[in-house]
N, C-alpha and C positions, 0 to 999 in steps of 0.2 A: 386574529388573522383568519380571513376566509380562505379555506383550502381551494375554493374555486378560482380565486384570483391567482394563487400560486401556480395552479395548473395553466392559467392563461399566459403567464409570463414565462413559464417553463413547460411548454407543450410536450417535450420528450418524456415527461413523467408518466404520460398515458401509455408509454411503450416499454417501460422498464418493469421489473418484477415487483410484486406487492411489498415485500420486505424493504426494498430500497426506497420505494415511494413513501412508505411510512416513516422512514428515517428522515427524508426531506421534510415531510410534514412536521415531524417533531422538532427538527433543527430550526425551521423558520416559523414555528407556531406563533411567536409573538412579533414577527418581523413587520415593521411599518410599511405602508404602501410606498413611501418615498424610497425605501431601500429596494423593494422588489422592482420598482420602476427603473432602477439603475442596473439591473442584471443585464449582462451581455452573454449570449450563447455562442461558443466557437466550436467548430469541428476540426480536430487535429488528426493527422495521419500517425501511424506508428513510427517511432524513432525520432520524434520532434522534441528537442530540448526547449521548454518554454519558461524555465526559471534557471538562472545561473547563480551559483553560490557567490556571495559577496557583492552582488549587484543590489542597488537600492530597492527596498520594498515599496512597491507602488500599487500592487494588485493582489487580491485574494482569489484563489482558484479552488473551485469545488467540483469534484468529479461527478458527472451525471451518468455517463456510460463509459465502460472501458477500464483500463488499468494503467497506472503510472508507476514509476520507480524513483526512489531517492538514491543518489549516488554521491559517494565521498571520494575525493581525489587527493586529500591532504597528506596522507601518510606515505612517504617515499614515492609519490606519484602513482601509487597503485589504485586502480579502479575497484571500488567496493560498493556494490548495490546493497545497501543495508536495510531497505524496507520497500515493500510494494504495497500499493493502495488501490482499492476499488470501491471502498465504502464512502460514506459522506464525511469527508475530512476537509476542513478549511485550510488549504495549503497557504501558509503565510499568516494564519491565525496565531500561531505560537509566537511569531515575531512581534505581532501587535500587542499581545498580552505582556510580553517581556520587554516592551519598549525598545526593540532592536530595529535599527535602520536598514539592515541588509539581510538578505535571505541567508539562512544557515546551510542550505544544501542545494544541490542541482536536481532538478526534476525533469523527467523525460517520459514520454508516452511509450508504453510497452505494446499496446494495441491501439487501433483507431479509437479516439475518445471524443465524447461530448463534454465540454467543460463550461461551467458557469464562472464568469469573471465579475468581480465586485471591486470597485475602487477602494483602496486602503482607507482613505479618509471617511467614506460612507460606512464601511464595515466597522471601523473604530468608533465612530459616532454611535452606531447601533449598540455595540457592546457596552460603551460607557453610559448609556441611558437605559439599559435593560438588564437587570440583575439575573433574570432567568437565562437569557442568552449567554451572558458572561459565565455563569456557573456551568452551563452545559458545555461550552467550549473548553473551559478549564478541566472539566471531567474527561472529555475526550482526549485532551492533550496529556493529562495525567496518565490515562490508560495507555496511550501510545508510548510515553516515556518509560513507564513500568515495563512494558513488553520489550522495548529496546534494551533496557538494562538487563532483563532476564536473558534475552538472546545473547547479548554481549558476554555475559558471565559464562554461559554455556559454551560459546565459541572459543572463549579464552582457554578452556581446558580440553575441549574435544579436538581431535586432529584427524586428518585423512578421511577415511570412509565414515567414521563415526560422526564427523561434523556434517558431511553431506547427508547422512541419514537423518540427523536432527533437522536440517533444513527442509528435507522432503516431508518429514512428519509434520512440521509446522505449516508447510505449504498445503499439504493434504487437508489439514484441519480447516484451513481458510477457504480453499478454492475447489475442493472436490465436488463434483456434481453427480448425483445419483450413485454415490459410492465409488466413483472412479476419478482419479486425478490424471489428466493427460499432461505430460511434461513435454512441451514443445520447445523449450529453451535449447539453444545450442550449447555445446560443451564450454565455449567461451563465456556465454551468459551464465551458466551454472558456476563457472569459476569466479565471475564477478559478484555473484550473489552469495557465495560461500566463503570467499577469501582464499580458496585453494587454487593451485595451479592446474592447468588443463590436463597434464599427465596424471595427476592425482585423481581428477574427476574421472578420467577414462578407466583407471584401475578400479575405482570405487563402483562405477556403473557395471563393469564386468563382474565384480564380486557380488553385487546385488542380484544380477541376473542369474549367476550360478547358485545363489542362496534361495532363488525363487521369490525374491522380494519385489521384483519388477518384471514386466513383460515387454519385450522389445516390439516395436512397430516401426519398421524401417530404421531410420537414424534416430527416431524418437522412442519414448517408452511411456508406459502408464502403470499406475498402481491401483489395485482394487482394494476393497475394504478388508479382505482377509490378509493381503500383503501388508497393508497399513498396520493392522493389529500386530503382526509379527515384528515389523520394524519399530513400531512404537514401544513394544515391550522391551526390546533391547536398548533403545534410547533412554527409556525411563529408568532402567536399571543402571545405566552409566551415569545419569544425572544424580541419582539418589545415593550413589556410593559415598 
């Protein structure tokens, strides 16, 4: 695959950071021209649900810019945002590999996003004819499932402020920039991401501020590297018990 052609069909690659560009290059390294010619680029505002759980799988979505979240509504009707994505993930790829006809989760944009759309039939044809691409997608899917299992086990035993601390430590590891994580989520959004009620979130945030683990900035807060180290030490001790 000629990288130049990938940049022609996905011009936004010239505007994103080097690390993510390299991930796109790796993912589509062996992609045939007929697949790249089928790419569609869409721009979505924040708060747009573009995949609904249990609807037929017809499109694969890959995040070019921005962040999305996966939400589960199945348990007692409680909203639980169990994963956020901003890397190069083929949303719908797992369903293709597992021969599932319907999407397993609901996907919504957290920020404005640039998304690459690929028809399911073309994506499946590529994976079925390219062992390198199939192995890479299976590797990415396996890593995602492993991380999900690890987080689910931790959430099973951690309660209240400890669970929120674990969530913030994981979020810092993934999304901190220049040593600082700015938490712009509302209390309701933190509730949906951690599975805790809003009252518990408020108590935990107050406790973290008193402990010096976070710094308030209006209604939001941020965590620097020193605060992260303190929080991570406590979380690590809880998990290793």
